[in-house]
mmJSON file of the N, C-alpha and C atoms, coordinates in Angstrom:
{"data_MODEL":{"atom_site":{
"group_PDB":["ATOM","ATOM","ATOM","ATOM","ATOM","ATOM","ATOM","ATOM","ATOM","ATOM","ATOM","ATOM","ATOM","ATOM","ATOM","ATOM","ATOM","ATOM","ATOM","ATOM","ATOM","ATOM","ATOM","ATOM","ATOM","ATOM","ATOM","ATOM","ATOM","ATOM","ATOM","ATOM","ATOM","ATOM","ATOM","ATOM","ATOM","ATOM","ATOM","ATOM","ATOM","ATOM","ATOM","ATOM","ATOM","ATOM","ATOM","ATOM","ATOM","ATOM","ATOM","ATOM","ATOM","ATOM","ATOM","ATOM","ATOM","ATOM","ATOM","ATOM","ATOM","ATOM","ATOM","ATOM","ATOM","ATOM","ATOM","ATOM","ATOM","ATOM","ATOM","ATOM","ATOM","ATOM","ATOM","ATOM","ATOM","ATOM","ATOM","ATOM","ATOM","ATOM","ATOM","ATOM","ATOM","ATOM","ATOM","ATOM","ATOM","ATOM","ATOM","ATOM","ATOM","ATOM","ATOM","ATOM","ATOM","ATOM","ATOM","ATOM","ATOM","ATOM","ATOM","ATOM","ATOM","ATOM","ATOM","ATOM","ATOM","ATOM","ATOM","ATOM","ATOM","ATOM","ATOM","ATOM","ATOM","ATOM","ATOM","ATOM","ATOM","ATOM","ATOM","ATOM","ATOM","ATOM","ATOM","ATOM","ATOM","ATOM","ATOM","ATOM","ATOM","ATOM","ATOM","ATOM","ATOM","ATOM","ATOM","ATOM","ATOM","ATOM","ATOM","ATOM","ATOM","ATOM","ATOM","ATOM","ATOM","ATOM","ATOM","ATOM","ATOM","ATOM","ATOM","ATOM","ATOM","ATOM","ATOM","ATOM","ATOM","ATOM","ATOM","ATOM","ATOM","ATOM","ATOM","ATOM","ATOM","ATOM","ATOM","ATOM","ATOM","ATOM","ATOM","ATOM","ATOM"],
"id":[1,2,3,4,5,6,7,8,9,10,11,12,13,14,15,16,17,18,19,20,21,22,23,24,25,26,27,28,29,30,31,32,33,34,35,36,37,38,39,40,41,42,43,44,45,46,47,48,49,50,51,52,53,54,55,56,57,58,59,60,61,62,63,64,65,66,67,68,69,70,71,72,73,74,75,76,77,78,79,80,81,82,83,84,85,86,87,88,89,90,91,92,93,94,95,96,97,98,99,100,101,102,103,104,105,106,107,108,109,110,111,112,113,114,115,116,117,118,119,120,121,122,123,124,125,126,127,128,129,130,131,132,133,134,135,136,137,138,139,140,141,142,143,144,145,146,147,148,149,150,151,152,153,154,155,156,157,158,159,160,161,162,163,164,165,166,167,168,169,170,171,172,173,174,175,176,177],
"type_symbol":["N","C","C","N","C","C","N","C","C","N","C","C","N","C","C","N","C","C","N","C","C","N","C","C","N","C","C","N","C","C","N","C","C","N","C","C","N","C","C","N","C","C","N","C","C","N","C","C","N","C","C","N","C","C","N","C","C","N","C","C","N","C","C","N","C","C","N","C","C","N","C","C","N","C","C","N","C","C","N","C","C","N","C","C","N","C","C","N","C","C","N","C","C","N","C","C","N","C","C","N","C","C","N","C","C","N","C","C","N","C","C","N","C","C","N","C","C","N","C","C","N","C","C","N","C","C","N","C","C","N","C","C","N","C","C","N","C","C","N","C","C","N","C","C","N","C","C","N","C","C","N","C","C","N","C","C","N","C","C","N","C","C","N","C","C","N","C","C","N","C","C","N","C","C","N","C","C"],
"label_atom_id":["N","CA","C","N","CA","C","N","CA","C","N","CA","C","N","CA","C","N","CA","C","N","CA","C","N","CA","C","N","CA","C","N","CA","C","N","CA","C","N","CA","C","N","CA","C","N","CA","C","N","CA","C","N","CA","C","N","CA","C","N","CA","C","N","CA","C","N","CA","C","N","CA","C","N","CA","C","N","CA","C","N","CA","C","N","CA","C","N","CA","C","N","CA","C","N","CA","C","N","CA","C","N","CA","C","N","CA","C","N","CA","C","N","CA","C","N","CA","C","N","CA","C","N","CA","C","N","CA","C","N","CA","C","N","CA","C","N","CA","C","N","CA","C","N","CA","C","N","CA","C","N","CA","C","N","CA","C","N","CA","C","N","CA","C","N","CA","C","N","CA","C","N","CA","C","N","CA","C","N","CA","C","N","CA","C","N","CA","C","N","CA","C","N","CA","C","N","CA","C","N","CA","C","N","CA","C"],
"label_alt_id":[null,null,null,null,null,null,null,null,null,null,null,null,null,null,null,null,null,null,null,null,null,null,null,null,null,null,null,null,null,null,null,null,null,null,null,null,null,null,null,null,null,null,null,null,null,null,null,null,null,null,null,null,null,null,null,null,null,null,null,null,null,null,null,null,null,null,null,null,null,null,null,null,null,null,null,null,null,null,null,null,null,null,null,null,null,null,null,null,null,null,null,null,null,null,null,null,null,null,null,null,null,null,null,null,null,null,null,null,null,null,null,null,null,null,null,null,null,null,null,null,null,null,null,null,null,null,null,null,null,null,null,null,null,null,null,null,null,null,null,null,null,null,null,null,null,null,null,null,null,null,null,null,null,null,null,null,null,null,null,null,null,null,null,null,null,null,null,null,null,null,null,null,null,null,null,null,null],
"label_comp_id":["MET","MET","MET","LYS","LYS","LYS","TYR","TYR","TYR","ILE","ILE","ILE","GLU","GLU","GLU","VAL","VAL","VAL","LYS","LYS","LYS","LEU","LEU","LEU","SER","SER","SER","LYS","LYS","LYS","CYS","CYS","CYS","THR","THR","THR","ALA","ALA","ALA","PHE","PHE","PHE","LEU","LEU","LEU","THR","THR","THR","HIS","HIS","HIS","ASP","ASP","ASP","GLU","GLU","GLU","ILE","ILE","ILE","GLN","GLN","GLN","SER","SER","SER","MET","MET","MET","LEU","LEU","LEU","ARG","ARG","ARG","GLU","GLU","GLU","HIS","HIS","HIS","PRO","PRO","PRO","VAL","VAL","VAL","ILE","ILE","ILE","TYR","TYR","TYR","LYS","LYS","LYS","GLU","GLU","GLU","SER","SER","SER","LEU","LEU","LEU","LYS","LYS","LYS","ARG","ARG","ARG","GLY","GLY","GLY","LYS","LYS","LYS","TYR","TYR","TYR","ILE","ILE","ILE","MET","MET","MET","ARG","ARG","ARG","SER","SER","SER","MET","MET","MET","LYS","LYS","LYS","GLN","GLN","GLN","LYS","LYS","LYS","GLN","GLN","GLN","ARG","ARG","ARG","GLU","GLU","GLU","VAL","VAL","VAL","LYS","LYS","LYS","LYS","LYS","LYS","TYR","TYR","TYR","GLU","GLU","GLU","ASN","ASN","ASN","GLY","GLY","GLY","VAL","VAL","VAL"],
"label_asym_id":["A","A","A","A","A","A","A","A","A","A","A","A","A","A","A","A","A","A","A","A","A","A","A","A","A","A","A","A","A","A","A","A","A","A","A","A","A","A","A","A","A","A","A","A","A","A","A","A","A","A","A","A","A","A","A","A","A","A","A","A","A","A","A","A","A","A","A","A","A","A","A","A","A","A","A","A","A","A","A","A","A","A","A","A","A","A","A","A","A","A","A","A","A","A","A","A","A","A","A","A","A","A","A","A","A","A","A","A","A","A","A","A","A","A","A","A","A","A","A","A","A","A","A","A","A","A","A","A","A","A","A","A","A","A","A","A","A","A","A","A","A","A","A","A","A","A","A","A","A","A","A","A","A","A","A","A","A","A","A","A","A","A","A","A","A","A","A","A","A","A","A","A","A","A","A","A","A"],
"label_entity_id":["1","1","1","1","1","1","1","1","1","1","1","1","1","1","1","1","1","1","1","1","1","1","1","1","1","1","1","1","1","1","1","1","1","1","1","1","1","1","1","1","1","1","1","1","1","1","1","1","1","1","1","1","1","1","1","1","1","1","1","1","1","1","1","1","1","1","1","1","1","1","1","1","1","1","1","1","1","1","1","1","1","1","1","1","1","1","1","1","1","1","1","1","1","1","1","1","1","1","1","1","1","1","1","1","1","1","1","1","1","1","1","1","1","1","1","1","1","1","1","1","1","1","1","1","1","1","1","1","1","1","1","1","1","1","1","1","1","1","1","1","1","1","1","1","1","1","1","1","1","1","1","1","1","1","1","1","1","1","1","1","1","1","1","1","1","1","1","1","1","1","1","1","1","1","1","1","1"],
"label_seq_id":[1,1,1,2,2,2,3,3,3,4,4,4,5,5,5,6,6,6,7,7,7,8,8,8,9,9,9,10,10,10,11,11,11,12,12,12,13,13,13,14,14,14,15,15,15,16,16,16,17,17,17,18,18,18,19,19,19,20,20,20,21,21,21,22,22,22,23,23,23,24,24,24,25,25,25,26,26,26,27,27,27,28,28,28,29,29,29,30,30,30,31,31,31,32,32,32,33,33,33,34,34,34,35,35,35,36,36,36,37,37,37,38,38,38,39,39,39,40,40,40,41,41,41,42,42,42,43,43,43,44,44,44,45,45,45,46,46,46,47,47,47,48,48,48,49,49,49,50,50,50,51,51,51,52,52,52,53,53,53,54,54,54,55,55,55,56,56,56,57,57,57,58,58,58,59,59,59],
"pdbx_PDB_ins_code":[null,null,null,null,null,null,null,null,null,null,null,null,null,null,null,null,null,null,null,null,null,null,null,null,null,null,null,null,null,null,null,null,null,null,null,null,null,null,null,null,null,null,null,null,null,null,null,null,null,null,null,null,null,null,null,null,null,null,null,null,null,null,null,null,null,null,null,null,null,null,null,null,null,null,null,null,null,null,null,null,null,null,null,null,null,null,null,null,null,null,null,null,null,null,null,null,null,null,null,null,null,null,null,null,null,null,null,null,null,null,null,null,null,null,null,null,null,null,null,null,null,null,null,null,null,null,null,null,null,null,null,null,null,null,null,null,null,null,null,null,null,null,null,null,null,null,null,null,null,null,null,null,null,null,null,null,null,null,null,null,null,null,null,null,null,null,null,null,null,null,null,null,null,null,null,null,null],
"Cartn_x":[-43.434,-42.758,-42.457,-41.364,-40.773,-41.07,-41.385,-41.579,-40.301,-40.381,-39.617,-40.489,-40.29,-41.295,-40.499,-41.635,-40.937,-41.934,-41.426,-41.995,-42.142,-43.264,-43.747,-44.21,-44.27,-44.314,-45.477,-46.881,-48.171,-48.803,-47.982,-48.482,-47.435,-47.302,-46.391,-46.564,-45.895,-46.098,-45.219,-45.575,-44.726,-44.479,-43.339,-43.525,-42.361,-42.972,-41.633,-40.749,-39.544,-38.268,-38.664,-39.335,-39.89,-40.752,-41.425,-42.346,-41.584,-40.534,-39.672,-38.748,-38.119,-37.022,-37.785,-39.041,-40.143,-39.725,-40.493,-40.575,-39.428,-38.541,-37.029,-36.568,-37.195,-36.625,-37.359,-38.143,-39.397,-38.945,-37.966,-37.55,-35.782,-35.187,-33.871,-33.083,-33.541,-33.068,-33.012,-34.146,-34.514,-33.862,-33.271,-32.141,-30.978,-30.51,-29.021,-28.609,-29.822,-29.397,-29.475,-30.636,-30.996,-28.936,-28.255,-27.657,-26.686,-26.123,-25.202,-25.407,-26.867,-27.295,-26.578,-27.384,-26.343,-24.958,-24.228,-23.18,-22.567,-23.265,-22.875,-23.227,-24.363,-24.949,-23.934,-23.766,-22.874,-21.067,-20.402,-19.195,-19.217,-20.25,-20.689,-20.662,-21.153,-21.376,-20.296,-19.652,-17.572,-17.14,-17.283,-16.153,-16.617,-18.098,-18.555,-18.372,-17.992,-17.643,-16.023,-15.338,-13.942,-13.803,-14.034,-14.229,-14.323,-15.602,-15.783,-14.795,-14.503,-13.0,-11.833,-11.773,-10.483,-10.249,-11.545,-11.89,-11.565,-12.626,-12.822,-10.987,-9.828,-8.499,-8.132,-8.446,-7.547,-6.422,-6.84,-5.386,-5.928],
"Cartn_y":[1.79,3.246,3.612,4.417,5.961,6.862,7.999,9.275,10.384,11.38,12.474,13.504,13.787,14.931,15.972,16.89,18.563,19.621,19.972,20.92,22.132,23.178,24.267,25.226,26.396,27.037,26.749,26.341,26.327,24.465,23.747,22.192,21.288,20.063,18.885,18.346,17.985,17.884,16.081,15.17,13.865,13.86,13.466,13.233,12.071,11.429,10.256,10.347,9.7,10.22,10.657,9.565,10.327,11.444,12.049,12.836,14.225,13.93,15.395,15.315,14.386,14.547,15.336,14.671,15.2,16.763,16.82,18.392,19.286,18.713,19.648,19.372,18.422,18.575,19.608,19.515,20.555,22.016,22.776,23.755,23.567,23.652,23.574,24.441,25.773,26.713,26.752,25.677,25.223,24.483,22.965,22.085,22.726,23.32,24.248,24.634,25.569,26.506,25.286,24.473,22.861,22.301,22.176,21.455,22.423,23.571,24.375,24.677,24.342,24.763,23.464,22.452,21.207,21.305,21.34,21.063,22.123,23.0,24.417,23.408,23.127,22.947,21.296,20.447,19.37,19.469,20.513,21.072,21.69,22.225,23.121,22.477,21.517,19.514,18.876,19.164,18.221,18.747,20.133,21.446,21.352,21.287,21.366,20.281,18.784,17.792,17.582,18.152,18.283,18.927,20.616,21.513,20.203,19.741,19.213,17.775,17.383,16.054,16.826,17.835,18.863,19.051,19.686,20.284,19.361,17.658,16.687,15.927,16.072,15.445,16.614,17.802,18.482,18.699,18.663,19.688,20.972],
"Cartn_z":[-30.455,-30.649,-29.984,-30.379,-29.427,-29.958,-28.919,-29.368,-28.744,-29.206,-28.895,-27.85,-27.041,-26.017,-26.45,-26.708,-27.649,-26.318,-25.531,-24.505,-25.43,-25.227,-25.978,-24.739,-24.983,-23.923,-23.179,-23.633,-23.48,-23.456,-23.88,-23.982,-24.714,-24.527,-24.792,-26.053,-27.352,-28.362,-28.153,-28.671,-28.808,-30.126,-31.123,-32.394,-32.472,-33.453,-34.005,-34.544,-34.713,-35.346,-36.771,-37.758,-38.527,-38.985,-38.15,-38.573,-38.054,-37.011,-37.139,-37.828,-38.884,-39.882,-40.817,-41.392,-42.41,-41.862,-41.157,-40.694,-41.08,-40.391,-40.852,-42.126,-43.235,-44.292,-45.816,-44.716,-45.294,-45.107,-44.051,-43.281,-43.689,-44.559,-44.381,-43.561,-42.896,-42.319,-41.636,-40.348,-39.392,-38.814,-40.335,-39.929,-39.711,-40.31,-40.434,-39.208,-38.627,-37.123,-36.251,-36.101,-35.04,-35.162,-35.977,-36.089,-35.369,-35.595,-34.992,-33.615,-33.058,-31.636,-30.672,-32.037,-31.588,-31.364,-32.002,-31.74,-30.863,-30.64,-30.025,-27.885,-27.81,-26.645,-25.538,-27.189,-27.063,-26.938,-27.604,-26.823,-25.633,-25.206,-24.156,-22.678,-22.986,-21.662,-21.957,-22.794,-22.968,-21.732,-22.417,-21.576,-20.036,-19.814,-18.244,-17.763,-18.591,-17.653,-17.724,-17.915,-18.181,-17.265,-17.127,-15.612,-14.201,-14.391,-13.048,-12.879,-13.911,-14.244,-13.32,-13.642,-13.543,-11.91,-11.371,-9.757,-8.992,-9.415,-8.972,-8.571,-9.581,-9.524,-8.845,-8.591,-7.682,-8.072,-10.219,-10.68,-11.15],
"occupancy":[1.0,1.0,1.0,1.0,1.0,1.0,1.0,1.0,1.0,1.0,1.0,1.0,1.0,1.0,1.0,1.0,1.0,1.0,1.0,1.0,1.0,1.0,1.0,1.0,1.0,1.0,1.0,1.0,1.0,1.0,1.0,1.0,1.0,1.0,1.0,1.0,1.0,1.0,1.0,1.0,1.0,1.0,1.0,1.0,1.0,1.0,1.0,1.0,1.0,1.0,1.0,1.0,1.0,1.0,1.0,1.0,1.0,1.0,1.0,1.0,1.0,1.0,1.0,1.0,1.0,1.0,1.0,1.0,1.0,1.0,1.0,1.0,1.0,1.0,1.0,1.0,1.0,1.0,1.0,1.0,1.0,1.0,1.0,1.0,1.0,1.0,1.0,1.0,1.0,1.0,1.0,1.0,1.0,1.0,1.0,1.0,1.0,1.0,1.0,1.0,1.0,1.0,1.0,1.0,1.0,1.0,1.0,1.0,1.0,1.0,1.0,1.0,1.0,1.0,1.0,1.0,1.0,1.0,1.0,1.0,1.0,1.0,1.0,1.0,1.0,1.0,1.0,1.0,1.0,1.0,1.0,1.0,1.0,1.0,1.0,1.0,1.0,1.0,1.0,1.0,1.0,1.0,1.0,1.0,1.0,1.0,1.0,1.0,1.0,1.0,1.0,1.0,1.0,1.0,1.0,1.0,1.0,1.0,1.0,1.0,1.0,1.0,1.0,1.0,1.0,1.0,1.0,1.0,1.0,1.0,1.0,1.0,1.0,1.0,1.0,1.0,1.0],
"B_iso_or_equiv":[0.0,0.0,0.0,0.0,0.0,0.0,0.0,0.0,0.0,0.0,0.0,0.0,0.0,0.0,0.0,0.0,0.0,0.0,0.0,0.0,0.0,0.0,0.0,0.0,0.0,0.0,0.0,0.0,0.0,0.0,0.0,0.0,0.0,0.0,0.0,0.0,0.0,0.0,0.0,0.0,0.0,0.0,0.0,0.0,0.0,0.0,0.0,0.0,0.0,0.0,0.0,0.0,0.0,0.0,0.0,0.0,0.0,0.0,0.0,0.0,0.0,0.0,0.0,0.0,0.0,0.0,0.0,0.0,0.0,0.0,0.0,0.0,0.0,0.0,0.0,0.0,0.0,0.0,0.0,0.0,0.0,0.0,0.0,0.0,0.0,0.0,0.0,0.0,0.0,0.0,0.0,0.0,0.0,0.0,0.0,0.0,0.0,0.0,0.0,0.0,0.0,0.0,0.0,0.0,0.0,0.0,0.0,0.0,0.0,0.0,0.0,0.0,0.0,0.0,0.0,0.0,0.0,0.0,0.0,0.0,0.0,0.0,0.0,0.0,0.0,0.0,0.0,0.0,0.0,0.0,0.0,0.0,0.0,0.0,0.0,0.0,0.0,0.0,0.0,0.0,0.0,0.0,0.0,0.0,0.0,0.0,0.0,0.0,0.0,0.0,0.0,0.0,0.0,0.0,0.0,0.0,0.0,0.0,0.0,0.0,0.0,0.0,0.0,0.0,0.0,0.0,0.0,0.0,0.0,0.0,0.0,0.0,0.0,0.0,0.0,0.0,0.0],
"pdbx_formal_charge":[null,null,null,null,null,null,null,null,null,null,null,null,null,null,null,null,null,null,null,null,null,null,null,null,null,null,null,null,null,null,null,null,null,null,null,null,null,null,null,null,null,null,null,null,null,null,null,null,null,null,null,null,null,null,null,null,null,null,null,null,null,null,null,null,null,null,null,null,null,null,null,null,null,null,null,null,null,null,null,null,null,null,null,null,null,null,null,null,null,null,null,null,null,null,null,null,null,null,null,null,null,null,null,null,null,null,null,null,null,null,null,null,null,null,null,null,null,null,null,null,null,null,null,null,null,null,null,null,null,null,null,null,null,null,null,null,null,null,null,null,null,null,null,null,null,null,null,null,null,null,null,null,null,null,null,null,null,null,null,null,null,null,null,null,null,null,null,null,null,null,null,null,null,null,null,null,null],
"auth_seq_id":[1,1,1,2,2,2,3,3,3,4,4,4,5,5,5,6,6,6,7,7,7,8,8,8,9,9,9,10,10,10,11,11,11,12,12,12,13,13,13,14,14,14,15,15,15,16,16,16,17,17,17,18,18,18,19,19,19,20,20,20,21,21,21,22,22,22,23,23,23,24,24,24,25,25,25,26,26,26,27,27,27,28,28,28,29,29,29,30,30,30,31,31,31,32,32,32,33,33,33,34,34,34,35,35,35,36,36,36,37,37,37,38,38,38,39,39,39,40,40,40,41,41,41,42,42,42,43,43,43,44,44,44,45,45,45,46,46,46,47,47,47,48,48,48,49,49,49,50,50,50,51,51,51,52,52,52,53,53,53,54,54,54,55,55,55,56,56,56,57,57,57,58,58,58,59,59,59],
"auth_comp_id":["MET","MET","MET","LYS","LYS","LYS","TYR","TYR","TYR","ILE","ILE","ILE","GLU","GLU","GLU","VAL","VAL","VAL","LYS","LYS","LYS","LEU","LEU","LEU","SER","SER","SER","LYS","LYS","LYS","CYS","CYS","CYS","THR","THR","THR","ALA","ALA","ALA","PHE","PHE","PHE","LEU","LEU","LEU","THR","THR","THR","HIS","HIS","HIS","ASP","ASP","ASP","GLU","GLU","GLU","ILE","ILE","ILE","GLN","GLN","GLN","SER","SER","SER","MET","MET","MET","LEU","LEU","LEU","ARG","ARG","ARG","GLU","GLU","GLU","HIS","HIS","HIS","PRO","PRO","PRO","VAL","VAL","VAL","ILE","ILE","ILE","TYR","TYR","TYR","LYS","LYS","LYS","GLU","GLU","GLU","SER","SER","SER","LEU","LEU","LEU","LYS","LYS","LYS","ARG","ARG","ARG","GLY","GLY","GLY","LYS","LYS","LYS","TYR","TYR","TYR","ILE","ILE","ILE","MET","MET","MET","ARG","ARG","ARG","SER","SER","SER","MET","MET","MET","LYS","LYS","LYS","GLN","GLN","GLN","LYS","LYS","LYS","GLN","GLN","GLN","ARG","ARG","ARG","GLU","GLU","GLU","VAL","VAL","VAL","LYS","LYS","LYS","LYS","LYS","LYS","TYR","TYR","TYR","GLU","GLU","GLU","ASN","ASN","ASN","GLY","GLY","GLY","VAL","VAL","VAL"],
"auth_asym_id":["A","A","A","A","A","A","A","A","A","A","A","A","A","A","A","A","A","A","A","A","A","A","A","A","A","A","A","A","A","A","A","A","A","A","A","A","A","A","A","A","A","A","A","A","A","A","A","A","A","A","A","A","A","A","A","A","A","A","A","A","A","A","A","A","A","A","A","A","A","A","A","A","A","A","A","A","A","A","A","A","A","A","A","A","A","A","A","A","A","A","A","A","A","A","A","A","A","A","A","A","A","A","A","A","A","A","A","A","A","A","A","A","A","A","A","A","A","A","A","A","A","A","A","A","A","A","A","A","A","A","A","A","A","A","A","A","A","A","A","A","A","A","A","A","A","A","A","A","A","A","A","A","A","A","A","A","A","A","A","A","A","A","A","A","A","A","A","A","A","A","A","A","A","A","A","A","A"],
"auth_atom_id":["N","CA","C","N","CA","C","N","CA","C","N","CA","C","N","CA","C","N","CA","C","N","CA","C","N","CA","C","N","CA","C","N","CA","C","N","CA","C","N","CA","C","N","CA","C","N","CA","C","N","CA","C","N","CA","C","N","CA","C","N","CA","C","N","CA","C","N","CA","C","N","CA","C","N","CA","C","N","CA","C","N","CA","C","N","CA","C","N","CA","C","N","CA","C","N","CA","C","N","CA","C","N","CA","C","N","CA","C","N","CA","C","N","CA","C","N","CA","C","N","CA","C","N","CA","C","N","CA","C","N","CA","C","N","CA","C","N","CA","C","N","CA","C","N","CA","C","N","CA","C","N","CA","C","N","CA","C","N","CA","C","N","CA","C","N","CA","C","N","CA","C","N","CA","C","N","CA","C","N","CA","C","N","CA","C","N","CA","C","N","CA","C","N","CA","C","N","CA","C","N","CA","C","N","CA","C"],
"pdbx_PDB_model_num":[1,1,1,1,1,1,1,1,1,1,1,1,1,1,1,1,1,1,1,1,1,1,1,1,1,1,1,1,1,1,1,1,1,1,1,1,1,1,1,1,1,1,1,1,1,1,1,1,1,1,1,1,1,1,1,1,1,1,1,1,1,1,1,1,1,1,1,1,1,1,1,1,1,1,1,1,1,1,1,1,1,1,1,1,1,1,1,1,1,1,1,1,1,1,1,1,1,1,1,1,1,1,1,1,1,1,1,1,1,1,1,1,1,1,1,1,1,1,1,1,1,1,1,1,1,1,1,1,1,1,1,1,1,1,1,1,1,1,1,1,1,1,1,1,1,1,1,1,1,1,1,1,1,1,1,1,1,1,1,1,1,1,1,1,1,1,1,1,1,1,1,1,1,1,1,1,1]
}}}
């Protein structure tokens, strides 16, 4: 069984995929916000990769 590590301010929690889905299902506002945040973070990471690649290629 795989666990997802969640680091909090004073502790670390290890949750299963099903446990996280269950918690998010019960709180749809948090779920929507986490999806928005995820999209933002993924776009930001891709943009940084493009910039690094552009810099490395000297373009």
